C-alpha positions as CSV (number, residue, x, y, z in Angstrom):
1,X,-8.4,12.3,35.5
2,X,-11.5,9.8,35.4
3,X,-11.1,9.4,31.9
4,X,-7.6,8.4,32.3
5,X,-8.7,5.8,34.6
6,X,-11.8,5.0,32.5
7,X,-9.3,4.0,29.7
8,X,-7.2,2.1,31.3
9,X,-10.0,0.0,32.7
10,X,-11.7,-0.1,29.1
11,X,-8.3,-1.5,27.9
12,X,-8.4,-4.2,30.3
13,X,-11.6,-5.4,29.3
14,X,-10.6,-5.4,25.6
15,X,-7.2,-7.4,26.5
16,X,-9.4,-9.9,28.8
17,X,-11.8,-10.5,26.2
18,X,-9.3,-10.8,23.1
19,X,-8.0,-13.7,25.7
20,X,-10.6,-15.0,25.7
21,X,-11.7,-15.1,22.1
22,X,-8.3,-17.0,22.0
23,X,-9.1,-19.5,24.6
24,X,-12.4,-20.4,22.7
25,X,-10.8,-20.8,19.4
26,X,-8.3,-23.2,20.3
27,X,-10.9,-24.7,22.0
28,X,-12.9,-25.8,19.2
29,X,-10.4,-25.7,16.5
30,X,-7.1,-26.5,18.1
31,X,-5.2,-23.3,16.6
32,X,-3.5,-21.5,18.5
33,X,-4.0,-17.6,17.0
34,X,-1.6,-15.9,19.1
35,X,1.2,-16.5,16.9
36,X,-0.7,-15.9,13.7
37,X,0.6,-12.6,13.1
38,X,2.6,-13.4,10.2
39,X,6.1,-12.1,11.5
40,X,7.3,-16.2,12.2
41,X,7.0,-16.7,8.8
42,X,8.4,-13.6,7.3
43,X,11.2,-14.0,9.9
44,X,12.2,-17.4,8.7
45,X,11.4,-16.7,5.0
46,X,14.1,-13.9,5.3
47,X,16.7,-16.2,6.9
48,X,16.1,-17.9,4.1
49,X,17.4,-15.8,1.5
């Protein structure tokens, strides 16, 4: 049970670190990287066909 709890806490810490990194990138470059996985562009391209 302790290992399961620890894995949850580590996952939350990783999520927080990712969120902080996204904020830093936005503050430095003005670029929003949360929506840069390419899925939106793929959807638009598939709708054009």
